[in-house]
C-alpha positions in Angstrom: 135.5 125.9 145.4 133.6 123.7 147.9 130.1 122.4 147.2 127.5 122.9 149.8 126.4 119.7 151.7 122.9 119.8 150.3 124.2 119.7 146.7 126.4 116.7 147.6 123.5 114.9 149.2 121.1 115.6 146.3 123.8 114.4 143.8 124.4 111.2 145.8 120.6 110.6 146.0 120.2 111.0 142.3 123.0 108.6 141.6 121.5 105.9 143.9 118.1 106.4 142.3 119.6 105.9 138.9 121.0 102.5 140.0 117.7 101.3 141.3 115.8 98.6 139.4 112.4 99.7 138.2 109.7 97.6 139.8 107.5 96.7 136.9 108.5 98.9 134.0 109.0 96.9 130.8 107.9 93.7 132.6 107.3 90.7 130.3 103.8 89.8 129.4 103.6 86.9 131.9 104.7 89.1 134.8 101.4 90.7 135.6 100.3 89.7 139.1 97.2 91.9 139.8 94.4 90.7 137.6 91.1 92.5 137.7 88.0 90.5 136.8 85.2 92.1 134.8 81.7 90.9 133.9 80.4 92.2 130.6 76.9 93.0 129.6 76.8 89.9 127.3 77.7 87.6 130.3 81.3 86.9 129.3 84.1 87.4 131.8 87.3 89.2 131.0 90.4 89.5 133.2 92.8 92.4 132.8 96.2 93.2 134.1 98.4 96.2 133.6 102.1 95.3 133.9 103.2 98.8 132.9 101.7 102.0 131.8 101.7 101.1 128.1 100.4 97.5 128.3 97.1 95.8 129.1 97.0 92.0 129.2 93.5 90.6 128.6 92.3 87.0 129.2 89.2 86.4 127.1 87.6 83.0 126.8 90.8 81.3 128.1 93.2 83.0 125.7 95.6 85.7 126.8 96.1 88.8 124.6 98.7 91.6 124.9 97.4 95.1 123.9 99.3 98.4 123.8 98.1 101.9 124.6 97.0 104.1 121.8 95.6 107.6 121.6 92.2 108.2 123.1 90.1 111.3 123.8 89.0 110.0 127.2 90.1 107.1 129.4 92.8 104.6 128.4 92.5 102.7 125.1 94.5 99.6 124.2 94.6 97.7 121.0 96.2 94.5 119.8 95.6 90.8 118.9 92.3 91.8 117.2 90.9 93.5 120.3 90.2 97.0 121.6 89.9 97.5 125.4 88.8 101.0 126.4 88.7 101.8 130.1 87.5 104.6 132.2 89.1 104.3 135.6 89.8 100.8 136.8 86.1 99.7 137.2 84.6 100.2 133.7 85.7 99.0 130.3 84.4 98.3 126.8 85.7 95.3 124.8 85.3 95.3 121.0 86.7 93.2 118.3 89.0 94.9 115.7 88.6 93.9 112.1 91.8 93.5 110.0 93.4 96.9 109.4 91.3 98.7 111.9 92.8 101.0 114.5 89.5 101.9 116.1 86.8 99.2 116.4 83.9 99.7 114.0 81.9 96.8 115.6 79.8 97.5 118.7 81.5 96.5 121.9 80.3 95.2 125.2 80.4 97.2 128.4 82.2 95.5 131.3 82.3 96.3 135.0 84.9 95.1 137.6 83.5 92.6 140.0 
């Protein structure tokens, strides 16, 4: 039985795609290159980068923090290193400290907007 040419072409394309190296999937924490600067309502500046769909890197007061995505009802929420970063689109975010053992910040956060 002979395979039609379109099946051979599709199979070859799938095999080549499987060999391709993903561009930024599972990139190490230092690999983020597109940082977004935010100014928060309290005057502090926060920088954020998203090296993959599950990670947000935040630079707060000169320290870098790696946060990971968690469940949210709306927007994208990341937690880790004692921080919660909740974004709505790429322009608005809310930064709040996490107390020990918290998975959702109980302290009031500050609203931040991309510059």
